[in-house]
C-alpha angles and dihedrals in degrees: 000000000000116000117210117215113232118235107251120207113203109222122193112206111207118192094223094057101038114130119243123218114237095179129235103331138147095256119142127139128248106018118184127248106228125175107207116207125200141160121229121225090273093053096254112149121234136177134192134182116243132182103175100088151056144154110330107171137026100202111060090021103241142175129203126209128174120216132182115244090234092065124097087227090063091053091048093048093052092047101041106024093211132097144157132221113213118199111212128206122233094265090069098053093117093051091048091052090049090053088059096045101045123074117232093217092060104031139040097230095194091055092044094050097040090232128130131250114217127182118246118240101227104028136042097251139097129244133195106264095203094055113094099230141027139175122215112217140183120204112246102163139018124199124188105219101170118267089013135046116215117221117200110204126191109227107238096179143348120216126192133177105272095233090061095056127079119178090341093307120118117228097227093185090063094036087062100197117180138203140223126240112213114212095038095036092224131144123228134189123243097256131208129329108266098186144294121298119242087021114063092052095054092089089065095049119104092208 
């Protein structure tokens, strides 16, 4: 019987680079900043800031966002089945934070922020007119996860300010989206371009 020798990788454990366990926590970087827009049953627009979400399927193009059942947005999503996700630029970081602090049942967030609610073209939901980009979504699936319910929305259309689009490509540097850091509850800008996907890694491929 032939015995194969296992490949042994020598690992040096250095005290100054050892990883520390933080336990089971909702820590993932970066997390998106998404402003979810809905109408209530009376047609009143509401928005809330969400970070637990992102693109979840290519075909059909779909987006996932997780919302607590206590939020007005949850109630609106269940009742109406339509929503938008507005993508703000860095200049609106204070308004975005306000959207996450204020409760839609007690405050008119559009009035409080001084921003404008506009109705989406393809779904029955509002978006933030001043923000440079928004996605129009229709709820296709709901999944009860525990404290949050995940809503899977099919993306019916994506709209971006015309001056930020060239040949169908969004100029992310000028869009200036930002992201949220759980744990410290801080917002960070996008940063510099590090390279093109499916390109910079080719030099490491053996194929």
